[in-house]
N, C-alpha and C positions, 0 to 999 in steps of 0.2 A: 504494500500500500504506500503510495507516495503522499506528499503533503497536499496534493491537489485532490486526493480522494478522501477528504475529511468526512467523518461520520457524525460530526457535530457542527453546530453553528454558534458563534459568539455574537451577541447583539446587546445593544444598550437602548434604553427608553428614557426619555425625559418626561417626567410626570408633570401634571398641571401645577404642582407646587414648586417646580423648578429643580427638584432633586432628580438625580440620575439613578436608574436601576440597571443592574447588570444581570444578563441571563446567559445560560449555556443550554442549548436545545440539542437533543439527540434522540435516536430511536434505539431501544435495547435489542437484544438478540431475539426476543419474542415478538418484535414488531411494535412494541408499545412506545409511544412518543412521550418524552419528558421535556419540560421547559422549566429548568431550575433557576431560581433567583439566587445569586451568589454575592458575596461582599466585593467591594471595589478592589481590595488587596488581592483576593483570590482571582478575580477577573484579570487584573494586571499581571499577576504571576503566570496565569494560564496563557495570556497573550505573549509574554516573553518566552515561555517554554515553546509555544507554537512557532515563533520567529526563529529561535535557535534550532528547532527541529527542521524547519524549512531550509535554513542556511546549511545545515549539515547534509540534508538530502541533496540540495543543489550542488554542494561541494563534491559529494559522492558521485553524482551524475557527471560532473565535469571531469573528475579524475578516473572514472570507470574505464574509459578508453585506454588509459595507461596500463591498467592491469589486464585488460582483455586483448592480449596480443595474439590475435588469430593469425594463421598462416598468411592470409590475404593482407593483413595489416603489415606484417613483417616483410612480405614480398614488396609492398608498395614503398616501404621505408628503406629497403636495402640499397646500399651504395652500389653494389655490384649485383645485378639481377642474376639469380641462379640459372645455370644452363639447363636446357632440356636434356632428356636421356639421349636423344639422337646426337646432340652437340657434344655430350660427354663421350659417347662412343666414337664419334668422328675425331675428337681431339686425341683420344687414346690411340686410335689407329694411326693418326698423323705423327704422334710422338714415336710410336714403334717404327714407322717408316723412316722417320728422321734418324733414329738411332741406328737402324740398319744401313742407311745411306752413308752416315758418318763412319761407321765401322768398315764399310767397303772401300773407303778412301785409302790411298797409299799412306804408309806410316808418317812420312814427313808432312804431307798435306793435312792429315788428320790432327797431328800434334799442333801444327800452326793454326789450323782452324779453331781448335778447342782453346788454345792459349788466347787467341784474339776474341772469340765470341763468348766462351764460358768463363774465362778467368780475367777478362778485361785488360789484357796487356795490349800496348800499342805496337805498331810495326817496328818502331825503333827498338823497343825493349826486347821484342822477340828476336830481332836481328842481332842484338848484342849477345843474347843467350846462345844463338846458333852460329855466331861469327859470320854473318853475311849482311848484305845491304837491306835496308828497309823496303826498297822497291821489290826485291826478290820475295820477301815475306808477303807483301801486298799482293803480288801476282799469284803466289801460291794459294793464299786465302781466297782470292777472287775466283780462281780456277776451281777450288774445292766447293765454293758456294754455287758455281754454275753446275757442277756435277750433281750436287744435292738437289738443286732446283729442277734439273732434268729428270731425276728419279721421281720427285713428287709430281711433276707434270705427267710423267708416264703412268703413274699410279692413278691420278685423277682422270686421265683420258680412258683408262680401262674400266672405270666405274659406270 
């Protein structure tokens, strides 16, 4: 039951003598209607309790969404939208194909390719390790990249 579904009514009446009467009206569980006159202090306390209850319920309603983290809500809030099953399978196949294509490279090209792409060495650093010119390293890495690209294109053409 929310604060909007009240089962009682608070009301005031100003009598002919200028005094105010305070009433709480409600229907009990058996359907009998009651209209009770109450003191001003009781009426004021009841109104304050009603306001506090309403504020609490409104606060609960405002914050309810924060605790109701349904899959759809999480999906909408995701920074990176989850991939579909098909995309996950395709990515796994592509990773496997890439692994095979890299392992099929000649040893020198594979080492240079991995040093450049996986370990973030630059051409000059790899050249210093292998005692050769950076241009040679660049050419070797580019050639390895072309071979891997050709393998992936061959795989995609076969699908």
